[in-house]
C-alpha positions, 0 to 999 in steps of 0.5 A: 084834855088829860081827863077826856083822854083817860075816860076814852081810854077806859071806854069801849064803845064805838061812839063817844058822847061828850058832856061837861059836869055842869051841863044838862042832857035833855031827853033822847039827845044820845039816841038823836045824835047816834042816828045821825053819827051812824049815817055820817061816821066822819062828822062831829055831830053837835046840836043846839043848846039853851043857856042857864041863867037864861040870856047868858052870852046871849050873842054867842048863843045866837051865833052858834044855834043859827049858823047854816050848814055851810056856815059850819065850815065858813065861820071856823075862824071867828072868835067863838071857837068851834062852830058846834060847841064841845059840850054837844059833841058826839062822834065816832071813836075813829075820828078821836083816834085819827086826831089823836085825842085831846091836847094835855097841855093843861089849864089855859089850852083850848083843847076843844078848838085844837081837836076841831081844827085837827079833825077838819084838816084830817078831812072831817066833816061837821053837822048840827042837829037843829033841836035844843037837846043840851042845857049849857050852864054859865058860871064864872068858875067854868073851865073856858074862862081859863083860856085867854083871848090872845091864845085863842086869837093866835091859834085862829090866826095861825090856822087861817094863815096855813089853811087860807092865806098860803093859798092866796097871792093878795087880799083886802082887809074889810075893817080899817079899824081895830079888829082889822088892824090887829089882824094885819099886825098878827100876820107873818110879814110874808102874808102882811105883804099880800094885803092890797088895802083896808076898806071901810064905810066909815068916812073918817077911816077912809079919809085918813087915806093909808095905815102905817105899820109903825110897829114894823122893823122894815124901812120904810115902814109898810103903808096900806091904803084905806079905801071905800069898800065899793073900791075893794078888790076880792078875796076879802077877809071880813073883820067885823062883830056880828049882832051888835045893832040889835037885829037878831040872826036868822 
């Protein structure tokens, strides 16, 4: 974050094009993203990408390259971070100034995700050019591996509570398994009280009938029904992993 901010400080252009040192920009990337950014000045403009070595993080690459335009907004709370990946970003300097730059908290801070959420909170938009304009290199020394999963999780949950759950009176968590229970435990007590049920397709989980939040300090401890998904009432929070069955996203 510190390096990015200093680079922007020393630049003078009206637009900013980001590129990680270990990635490769394709021919005409700047021109194509600039053309869109001029027409959509309030957008972070991204693009599709390919991975080197080929096949690296295949599920992640499928997810990021195949999101539909509306999903660039509806999937912002997934575990993958921004719905347009940081090395492909192109945006106006005005967007950067409105956000106030990147966090400079240092190693272990997902400054791209924090910037992305701030941009959306400011009313900013997102657009992805559906062309492969970047080679995104995978290696174990990449900075992304310095950010813990717990840090990402806590930021996502906090943002979700503030932007979504604060407006809901109650909801159903779709997944009575590990991920659904983890989400429930991560919520504030106020939002935990809004959970009417867990729903699932797994008969073994449904037969348990109830989830008891044993870690809670409340007496009696919260007891959440586990029901079949056909009995669940919206709104739903869906906590399931994508592309786990060998079926590709299209």
